[in-house]
N, C-alpha and C positions, 0 to 999 in steps of 0.2 A: 421351219416346220418340215419334218421328213415326209416323204411320200408314203402312202399306205397302199398295201396290196388288196386284192379281193378278199383276203381272209381278215383284213383289218389290222394286220401287224405292220409295224413301221418297216420301211425299206430304207436302206442306206447305201451310199456310194462312198468308197474310200480308195484313195491312191496314196500310199505312203511307202517310203523306202527306208529300211533299216531303223524302224521305230521301236521303242521299248514297248513291250506288251502291256505294261501298266498304262501308258499313255493311250494306247488303242482302246483298252477296256474303259478307261475314263471317258473317252469320247463317246463310246457306245452307251455308257451309263447316262451321260447327259442327254443323248437322243432318246433313249428308252425310258428315262425318268426313274431309274433305280439307283440305290445306294450300293457302294462296293467297298469291301475291305480286302487288302492284299496281304498275303503272307510275306514276312520280311525277307525270305530267301529267294525271291523271284528275280531271275535275270535271263531275259530272252529278248532277242530283237527279231522283228518280222518285217517283211516286205509284202504289202498287200495291194492288189488292184481288184476292187470289187465294184460292180455296177448294179444298183437296184436289187440288193440281196436282202432277204429277211434279216432283221436285227439279230434274232436268236441264232440263225445260221452263221452269221458273221462272228458272233461271240463264240459259239461252239468251235468253229474252224480255227479261230485265233488261239483259243486255249489249247486245243488238241495239238496244234502245231508245236507248241512249247512244252507238251507233256503236263499240262495243267488241267485242273478240273474245278468245278464250282459246286457250292452248296448254298441253299437259301434258307435263312432262318429269320423270322420276324421281319420280312421285307428287306433284309440286307443280304446281298450276294457276297459270299466269301470265295476268294480265288486263291488256290494253293496248289502245290504239286499233287498230281493224282495219287501218287504213292502215299503221301501224308494223309490225304482225306480217306483213302481206303483203309489205312492202318487205324485211323481214329474210329471209323465206322465199325471195324472188327473189334476194337477195344470196347466200344459202347455195347456191342452185342454180348461180349464176354461178361461185362459188368452187369448187364440185365440178367443174364443166366445165373450169375453168382448170387445176385439179390433174390431171385426166385428160388434158388436152391437153399438159401439161408433162412427163408421165412419159415415160421413154425407151421407144421402140418396139422391138419384137423382130422379127427376120426369120428365117423358117424356109423351107427349100427341100425340096421333096418330088419325087423322081423316080418317076413312075408307070409301072407295068408293064401292068396289065390294064384301065385306064380312060384315057380321053382327057382331058388337062389342060384343054382348051377346054370340055368338057362339065362337068367337076368344079368349075371356078372359080366359077360362079354359086351352086352349092350350098354351097361353103365360105364364100363371101362373106356369106351369110345368118347364119352362126354367129359372125361377128366383131363387135367393138364398132363403134360408129358411125364411128370414125376409122380402122378397119382396112381393108385392101385386099388383093386377090389379083391377081397377075399370072401369066400363063402363057406358056410358050414351046412352041409346037407342034413345033418342030424337034427338041427333046430330050425332049418330053412331060414338062415340069417345071412344078410349081406353086411360086410364090414367095408366101408369106403374110407380110404385114406387119401387125402389131398391137401 
């Protein structure tokens, strides 16, 4: 059973020479009780001498030393090169934006009685998504909201 610090997090001591990063992370996963999946392209060897270090700190330092990063999904820790994870994150963002841009837009018309459409348009615009827009007609005191 690993020692626990004042913060309740497991502390670990490691003294290894020229060990594969996968083996180090596997030991940390056993102590920390988490599951791990490794990218197939990992190849890094580390020498560590750690005494009573927080488990999360040991994991972060080991991964950073090899240019690796981690992401957690569904209780499983995935370890891969940092460049690959950041590229995947950027691709997911672009995909979300493309989906949002491709969805059908809705148009709603509001005839105002006690407020001026010209004054209300900027207020309503702040509430819309980035692709939304507000158009007003001063002649009929109408707001046209597109989002």
